[in-house]
C-alpha positions, 0 to 999 in steps of 0.5 A: 182379783179385785184390783185385776177388776179395777185395771180392766174397769179403768182399761175399759173406761179409758178406751171409751174416753179415748173414742169419745174424745175422738168423736168430739174432735171429729165433731168440733173440728168440723163444726168449727170448720163449717162455721168459719168457712161455710158462707153457703145455705145451711140446707142440702138443697144448696150444694153444688153438683152436677145437674144435666137436663135437656129442653123438654116439658117441665114436668119431664125436667122436674122429675129428672132433677129429682132423680139427679139430685135426690130432691123430693118435688111434689107438683100437680100435673094439672098445674104444669099444663104443657109448660115447657122447661129449658135446658139446664146444666152445669155445676149448680145446687138443686135449688138454683137448677129449680129457679131456671126451670121455673123462671117465667113459668107463673109457678113458685116453689115452697120448701117443705123440709131440707130435701122437699119442696112443693111446686105451686101456681103463684096464686096458691103459693102466695096463700101459703107462703113460698118463693116466687120466681120472676122471669130473669130468675129473680127469687122473693123470699116468703115464708119457708115450711121446713118439715115434710112427711117422709118420702112414701108417707111414713113419719119413721123413715131412713133416707140414705141418698146418693150424696150419703152413699158417695160419702160413705163408699160403702164396701157392705151393708154394714158401711151402707147403714152406718150412723143409723142405729135404727138399723143393725146389720149382723154378720162381718162378711157379704155372705152372712149379713142381714139387715134389722129394722128396729130389731126386726129381721128383713124377711119381715119387711117389704124388700124391693130393688128397683121395684122388684120383690126380694124373696130370698129366704134360703140358708140361715147361715147365710145372707138374705140379700146379696147386694153389692153397695157399689151398684146402689143409688139410694136406699129408703127405710121405712121402719115400722109403719110403711105405706100400702103402696110399699108392697105386701108383707110390710110386717115391720116396714119396708126397705127400698134399694135402687140402683144407678143409671146413665142419668146418675153419672153422665156429666153435662153436655156428654152423650157417653161416659165411663168410669173405673174404680179401684180400691185396696184393703190392706187388712185383707189385702182385697182388691176391689174393681170396678168398670162402668160405661153408660151413654144417652142419645136420641131417647136411648139409654144404656148402662153397664157396670161390673165389679170384683173383689178378691182377697184373703181372710182379714185379721181380727183385732185380737190379731187372729186371722179369721178363716172363711172371710176371703173376698170373691165377689163378682156383681154387674148391673145392666140397663137399657131404656129408651124415653119418647119425646112424649114422655113414655119411658121403657126400662129393662135392667138385670142385676146379679151379685155372685159370692163363691169362696170357702167360709165357715161351716156355719156361714154366720158363725166362726165355729161351735165349740165343742162341735156336736157333729165333729165329722163336719170340716170347719170350712166349706165352699159356698156359692151364693147368686142373686139375681133380678131382672126388671121391666118398668114402664113409666110416663115422664110427662103425665097429663091430668090423672094419667101418671103411671107405672108398671113393673114386671120382675123376676128375682131369685136367690140361689145358695149352693154348698156341701152337706155332711152327713154322718159318714155311716150314712152317706158321703158329702154331697152337694145341695142346692137351695133356690127362691124364685119370685115372678112379681109386678105392679101397675099403678097409677098416681092420681094428682090432686089440688092438695096432694096425690092418691096412688092406686093399683094392684100387685102380685107375686108367685114365689117358689122355694125349692130344695134340691137335696140328695134325700129329702128333696122338698118345695113351697109355693106361695102366690098373691094378689093384692090391691091397694091405695094410698093417699098423700094429702095437705089438707089443711095448713101446717098439716100432712096426712098419709093413709092407705089400705090394701087387700090381698088374697094368698095361695099357699101350698106346703110340701106335702102338697096340701094347698091353702087359701087365705085373705086379709086387710091391711091399713095405715095412717100417717101425719104431721102437725106444725106446732110451731111454723118453722121450728117444731113438728109433731108426727105419728102413725100407725099401721095393721098388716096382714102378710099371709104364709111366709115360705119356710127357709129351704135348707130345713125343708121335711117333705113330711111336715105336719100342717095340721089344720094349715099354717096361720097368716101372720099379722102385725100392728106398728105404732110411732110418734115423735117430734121434730125441731129445726132451726137454721140448719140444727135439727133434733128429733126424738120418736117412740115406736112398738112393733107386734108380730103375731103368729110369726112362722119359724119353720124347723125341720121336726115333723111337728114345727113345720108351722110353728109360730111365735109373737115378736114385740120390739119397742123402744125410742130414738134420739137424734141431733145434728147441724148442717152448715152446707159445706158439712155436717155433723150428727149424734144418734142414739137408739134404745130398742128392746125385742122380746119374743113370746114375752121372754127376751130375744135371742138370736137363734129363736129369733132367726128370720124374726128378730134379734136383740139390739140394745143401745147403740149411739153413733157420731158422725161428721164431715167437712168439704173444703171446696177451695182444696177439693179436699173432704175430711170425716169420720164416724163412731159407733158406740154399743153399750154393754148390757146383761147379754152383750159386750159394748164395743166402741169403733172409730173410722176415719176418711179423707178424700181428694179431688184434684181442682186441675183433675176433677174427673179423679177422685182419691180416698183413704180411709181407716176403719176401726182405728183403734183396733177394736175386738168385737163382733157387730150387735146384730151378729149371730150367737153372741149370747151362747157360750158354745158359739164362737161369733164372727168378729169384725176386722181389726184396723183396716187401712183402705185406699181407692181411686175413681176417674171418670171419663 
């Protein structure tokens, strides 16, 4: 037996070594190619891309440039006055487009990070160091500050840009958050995937899609937010500390998903466009087809997108077919907008994702063995339907202190499945869980000489309903909040973000009893350049009051004993770190801690309707990378320890709260061979073994080709799980229980895709 263990250890070490060698080869190969071939500026702002900006006000052009490129542009509306901007279009870098917009305007720009820039009058820029743009577009280089306070005022932020999504070509949320070890996604199918940020489940974060609040806690066996990545333009995650304007309920941070629109896809000089994309996965024999049409003319815009996926069950790394994993997904997005010459913009969008397929009886696991309810089938049908309708008003040409935004939204998530009581009690019947949220906000951004202040109010009216043959029940919660968030640069080398919000909530239980609660939240984050152009220190803290969360629909009990009333949940978040940057190299380290108090974890039993637990997530992250313009390489490490009531967390008690994560390492590399129209890349995920979980090492690679003669065509080939690893994702439910057979991830999968734009 000793020799057997030694052989196993040798084989495991050999597998790990092989994967590390592949990761090292990927990184070294890309780094060598980049060093030998790249002559570009080592920042993302210099990468050429399609940009189309009509002649209009300068403020409007700057906002559209930010939307099209992902560049974060800070400017004071008073500084711009009524300045006009020329039409700018073509295959340009964001920096080149910015130079053309500002040429002759008397304004300079200063990069405050690899992807952030500040626009200032020449006098102010001369004092702080910046880029001076002359009438002919010539640029005079001065001191460049290369640090930034996160996009929304957070110092622990994950930004997934349109460029990142295009590079990943994700098929699900796991692939959206690939290479981000502080964000774990559990579940191998879209219907079971849940997102955890630093170990905290997404129901404890403020989650929005196009600014619309998502309240989708329906059934613990299913995904919380069924989202089709093909509809996404960008994702922003505030881990831990989130700003006050991120919305109510940001106990462990926030996630903001943003979907595509016509401006993101329309080619320069065209008023109409379209695309068709097709993907085939050879493991599950899944075909995915996407169709889009979009246009802009005389201030009007439209965008329509449909995506359909159909396939069979996939095969895991051990060669077994995982029943209940077939694809049957239909998703769509429609947007119409009108923007007046004065800058007033009105947009109406509707997004819907629907999955209808046989799934494991408990969709977040393969099966229970032994099954305590042997009359239940191994597979049953699930229908998941998530909808989001959003109206948005903005002023794209704000003047003075007038920079408003209004969002009104209706969102819903529905799960329909068959319930199997004991045969002596009842025949099987259909149950439907539906959560709905009517929500919105109205805010204004006040531009100041040293930054801005965003202030406003938001509201939601949430309902969770269970339509059940024997025990139908409903809970309600309504909330009104007011908030203000300042984002300032009060002194040289210093950036501050601080804010507060007050919330008043009305809660109604399944028994019809009602309670009213109110509370205050506050946050502060700061960055200071210890060594300009090189080393930045950052830290943040927040206290959050989130009211009483609704329970999960499918465990509702109409006879719950609420006692004196459910407790409002609160949290404290703390983060600190250092960031070093030098000529394309980055090195970052941070520590974090989140404490959630009185987190409601209702269960069906009558006394457990207001059961609460305390959750703590703490740890540290390290990352390093190099960007050479035509490519990049990165390595990241996260060490996340999660406890519930002082004991190590498990994925069952942690349902809707948190999950054990442990130690995760990711490596990624990509390089563009522009002369050939080829892009090569890959990534590695290594989950280290601990007392609870097995370790795994997974390698993915891809190649992409865009013919020079047909730039509107893109062909892509991928190999997912190159070494056919047999594993379950680290955040997948039930791995620590001997009676649970977890959902294994797909084994080696070859995937081919093609996209044509018109």
